[in-house]
C-alpha positions as CSV (number, residue, x, y, z in Angstrom):
1,Y,-23.7,14.8,-6.4
2,K,-27.0,16.3,-7.7
3,N,-28.5,18.0,-4.7
4,R,-26.3,16.2,-2.1
5,L,-23.0,17.5,-0.8
6,A,-20.7,15.2,1.0
7,V,-17.9,16.8,3.1
8,I,-15.1,14.6,4.4
9,A,-13.1,15.7,7.5
10,S,-10.7,14.2,10.0
11,K,-10.3,14.9,13.7
12,E,-6.9,14.0,15.0
13,Y,-6.9,15.3,18.6
14,E,-8.2,13.1,21.5
15,E,-9.4,10.2,19.3
16,E,-8.6,10.0,15.6
17,K,-11.8,9.9,13.6
18,T,-12.8,10.5,10.0
19,Y,-16.3,11.8,9.0
20,I,-18.7,12.1,6.1
21,R,-21.1,14.9,6.6
22,L,-24.0,14.7,4.1
23,Y,-25.9,17.9,3.3
24,D,-29.1,18.6,1.3
25,I,-28.2,21.6,-1.0
26,S,-31.5,21.9,-2.8
27,D,-31.5,25.4,-1.5
28,R,-27.9,26.5,-2.2
29,A,-28.2,29.4,0.2
30,D,-29.3,27.2,3.1
31,P,-27.5,23.7,3.2
32,E,-29.2,21.3,5.6
33,L,-27.2,18.6,7.4
34,I,-28.9,15.2,6.7
35,E,-26.6,12.6,8.2
36,E,-23.1,12.3,9.7
37,F,-21.1,9.1,9.4
38,N,-17.9,8.4,11.3
39,Q,-15.2,5.8,11.5
40,Q,-12.1,5.4,13.6
41,G,-8.7,6.4,12.1
42,C,-7.0,9.1,10.1
43,F,-8.2,9.9,6.6
44,F,-6.4,7.6,4.1
45,S,-8.3,8.1,0.8
46,S,-11.8,8.3,-0.8
47,R,-13.5,7.8,-4.1
48,L,-16.9,8.5,-5.7
49,V,-18.0,5.5,-7.8
50,G,-21.4,6.3,-9.4
51,S,-23.5,7.5,-6.6
52,R,-21.5,5.8,-3.9
53,I,-18.8,7.3,-1.7
54,I,-16.0,5.0,-0.6
55,L,-14.2,6.3,2.5
56,L,-11.0,4.8,3.8
57,S,-9.2,5.6,7.1
58,Q,-6.1,4.1,8.7
59,Y,-6.7,3.0,12.3
60,Y,-3.9,1.9,14.7
61,F,-4.9,-0.1,17.7
62,N,-2.8,0.9,20.7
63,P,-4.7,0.1,23.9
64,D,-3.9,1.5,27.3
65,C,-5.5,-1.4,29.1
66,K,-3.7,-4.6,30.2
67,K,-3.8,-7.6,28.0
68,S,-6.2,-9.3,30.4
69,E,-8.7,-6.5,29.9
70,I,-8.6,-6.5,26.1
71,T,-12.0,-7.5,24.5
72,Y,-13.1,-7.6,20.9
73,D,-14.9,-4.3,21.4
74,T,-11.7,-2.6,22.5
75,V,-9.7,-3.9,19.6
76,A,-12.0,-3.8,16.6
77,P,-12.4,-0.4,14.8
78,H,-15.7,1.4,15.4
79,V,-18.0,3.0,12.9
80,G,-21.2,4.9,13.4
81,Q,-23.9,7.3,12.3
82,N,-25.1,10.5,14.0
83,G,-22.9,10.1,17.0
84,V,-23.7,6.4,17.7
85,S,-20.8,4.0,17.1
86,K,-20.2,0.3,17.3
87,A,-17.4,-2.2,16.5
88,I,-17.4,-3.6,13.0
89,G,-18.6,-7.2,13.0
90,A,-15.8,-9.9,12.9
91,H,-17.4,-11.3,9.7
92,M,-16.6,-8.0,7.9
93,I,-12.9,-7.9,8.8
94,T,-10.3,-9.5,6.5
95,V,-6.9,-10.6,7.7
96,I,-4.0,-10.3,5.3
97,P,-0.8,-12.3,6.2
98,P,1.5,-10.1,8.3
99,E,4.7,-8.6,6.9
100,D,6.2,-7.4,10.3
101,E,5.5,-7.6,14.0
102,N,3.6,-4.3,14.1
103,Y,1.3,-5.3,11.2
104,S,-1.5,-6.6,13.4
105,S,-2.0,-3.2,15.1
106,S,-3.0,-1.5,11.8
107,N,-6.4,-1.6,10.2
108,I,-7.8,0.0,7.1
109,V,-11.4,0.9,7.7
110,M,-13.7,1.1,4.7
111,T,-17.2,2.6,4.5
112,T,-19.6,3.1,1.6
113,V,-22.6,5.5,1.5
114,D,-25.0,5.7,-1.4
115,L,-25.9,9.4,-2.1
116,E,-29.0,8.3,-4.1
117,D,-30.7,6.9,-1.0
118,A,-33.5,9.0,0.5
119,N,-32.3,7.9,4.0
120,P,-28.7,7.0,3.4
121,E,-27.0,4.3,5.6
122,F,-23.5,3.1,5.7
123,I,-21.9,-0.3,5.0
124,S,-18.5,-0.8,6.7
125,S,-15.7,-3.4,6.6
126,A,-12.0,-3.5,7.6
127,V,-8.8,-5.2,6.7
128,I,-6.1,-5.9,9.2
129,G,-3.0,-4.5,7.4
130,S,-1.7,-1.2,6.0
131,G,-1.6,0.5,2.6
132,S,0.4,3.0,0.6
133,D,-2.1,3.9,-2.0
134,I,-5.4,2.7,-3.7
135,Y,-6.7,2.2,-7.2
136,C,-10.4,2.0,-7.8
137,T,-12.7,1.1,-10.8
138,N,-16.4,0.7,-11.1
139,E,-16.2,-2.9,-9.8
140,N,-13.1,-3.2,-7.8
141,L,-11.0,-1.5,-5.1
142,Y,-7.3,-2.3,-5.0
143,I,-5.3,-1.5,-1.8
144,I,-1.6,-1.2,-2.6
145,S,1.3,-1.7,-0.2
146,H,5.0,-1.1,-0.9
147,L,7.4,-3.6,0.9
148,N,11.0,-4.6,1.0
149,R,11.7,-8.3,1.5
150,Y,15.0,-8.8,3.1
151,E,17.3,-11.8,2.8
152,E,19.7,-12.6,5.6
153,I,23.1,-14.2,4.8
154,D,25.3,-15.3,7.8
155,G,23.1,-13.4,10.2
156,S,23.2,-10.0,8.4
157,V,21.0,-8.5,5.8
158,E,22.7,-8.8,2.4
159,K,19.9,-8.2,-0.1
160,F,16.4,-6.8,-0.3
161,R,13.7,-7.2,-2.9
162,S,11.3,-4.4,-3.7
163,V,7.7,-5.5,-4.2
164,T,4.2,-4.0,-4.5
165,Q,1.6,-6.0,-2.7
166,I,-2.0,-5.8,-4.1
167,N,-5.3,-6.8,-2.5
168,R,-8.4,-6.7,-4.6
169,F,-11.9,-6.0,-3.1
170,S,-15.2,-6.2,-4.9
171,I,-17.4,-3.2,-4.3
172,K,-20.6,-4.6,-5.8
173,D,-23.7,-3.1,-4.2
174,G,-21.6,-1.1,-1.8
175,V,-20.3,-4.2,0.0
176,I,-16.5,-4.2,0.1
177,E,-15.4,-7.9,0.0
178,H,-11.9,-9.3,-0.3
179,K,-11.4,-11.4,-3.4
180,A,-7.6,-11.9,-4.2
181,S,-4.1,-11.1,-3.1
182,G,-0.9,-10.9,-5.2
183,E,2.3,-9.0,-5.7
184,V,4.7,-7.7,-8.4
185,S,8.3,-6.8,-8.5
186,G,9.2,-3.1,-7.9
187,R,7.3,-0.1,-6.6
188,T,4.5,1.9,-8.3
189,L,4.6,5.7,-8.6
190,N,0.9,6.4,-7.9
191,Q,-2.7,5.3,-8.9
192,F,-2.0,6.0,-12.5
193,S,0.5,3.2,-12.5
194,F,-2.5,0.8,-12.5
195,D,-5.2,0.1,-15.1
196,E,-8.0,-2.5,-15.1
197,R,-9.2,-3.6,-18.6
198,K,-11.1,-6.6,-19.9
199,G,-10.5,-8.7,-16.8
200,Y,-6.8,-7.9,-16.5
201,L,-4.8,-5.5,-14.2
202,R,-1.9,-3.7,-15.8
203,I,0.9,-2.3,-13.5
204,A,4.0,-0.3,-14.2
205,T,6.8,-0.4,-11.5
206,T,10.3,0.7,-10.9
207,D,12.4,-2.1,-9.4
208,N,15.4,-0.9,-7.3
209,S,16.1,-4.3,-5.6
210,S,19.7,-4.6,-4.4
211,S,20.4,-7.8,-6.4
212,A,20.4,-6.1,-9.8
213,E,20.5,-2.7,-11.7
214,Q,17.4,-0.6,-11.3
215,Q,14.9,-1.2,-14.1
216,N,11.3,-0.7,-15.0
217,I,8.7,-3.4,-15.5
218,I,5.2,-3.8,-17.0
219,T,3.2,-6.7,-15.4
220,V,-0.2,-8.0,-16.3
221,L,-2.3,-9.9,-13.8
222,D,-5.6,-11.7,-14.0
223,M,-8.4,-11.0,-11.6
224,N,-7.0,-13.6,-9.2
225,L,-3.9,-11.4,-9.2
226,K,-1.8,-14.1,-10.9
227,E,0.9,-13.0,-13.4
228,V,0.0,-13.7,-17.1
229,A,2.5,-11.4,-18.9
230,K,5.5,-9.3,-18.1
231,I,8.1,-7.0,-19.8
232,G,11.2,-6.2,-17.8
233,G,14.5,-4.3,-18.4
234,I,12.8,-1.1,-19.6
235,A,15.2,1.9,-19.3
236,P,17.8,0.4,-16.9
237,G,19.1,2.8,-14.3
238,E,16.1,5.2,-14.8
239,T,12.9,5.8,-12.8
240,I,9.3,6.0,-14.0
241,Q,8.0,9.5,-13.9
242,S,4.5,9.1,-15.3
243,V,2.1,6.4,-16.7
244,R,-1.1,6.6,-18.7
245,Y,-3.2,3.8,-20.2
246,I,-5.5,4.5,-23.2
247,G,-7.3,1.5,-24.6
248,D,-4.9,-1.3,-25.6
249,Y,-1.8,1.0,-25.1
250,G,0.2,2.1,-22.2
251,Y,2.5,5.1,-22.1
252,V,5.5,5.3,-19.8
253,V,7.9,8.2,-19.3
254,T,11.2,7.5,-17.5
255,F,14.0,9.9,-16.5
256,L,17.7,10.1,-15.9
257,Q,19.0,12.8,-18.2
258,T,16.4,12.9,-20.9
259,D,12.7,11.9,-20.8
260,P,12.2,8.9,-23.1
261,L,8.6,7.8,-23.9
262,F,7.8,4.1,-24.1
263,V,4.6,2.8,-25.7
264,I,3.4,-0.6,-24.7
265,D,1.0,-2.6,-26.9
266,F,-1.2,-4.8,-24.8
267,K,-3.1,-6.4,-27.6
């Protein structure tokens, strides 16, 4: 970005950490290290929004100490700058309702750094939970999780429902703040399955729940992640291979033996 170079790296031996190393490359032949930011966890994803880097890592809490010795400092993920680290403040950690008994041991750590700042500093937050993918716009960061909800009948699992859980975070002024949670039927393919436009989030999913034939679905949510429109039953028995959104239209390719193209009019 201009005369700044940001290098992202992970260290997975001893303690898992992810780094942003920020260099001044005004002299391309002699890069100068300006700052180093670090956070606990393995690299999950990153985005550059304007001049701000957003870095996400997945941190799993697995203490060796006894329960009686556990403190906030030993449980909360740590972030730092130039080798000095500290626990993220409790007011910057969001708790999402758990889906399984191991859920509470997983954190997504999120840090933003503005490359325009002469003396860049970091802003960090975390969410207790896990993620499968992210989608990011100029104003919002969406963390995506793919889940199967199981239904027990007479003590055994008879059915499951495939869902995509979505959590929206505002990224205004570099502060990542949880705003809404929701879910849609089926699973998304990748970040291109999502598109935010005019206050709505458009999502394409393939639903392979056990209760019905596999189908593809287009769902539209508002910014509170509540459903406002939906088209189901697209290409039964097939799977989404690619999705693109251009203006008021969405383009979905599915596959079984041929590659049909569906055009969705969102107007």
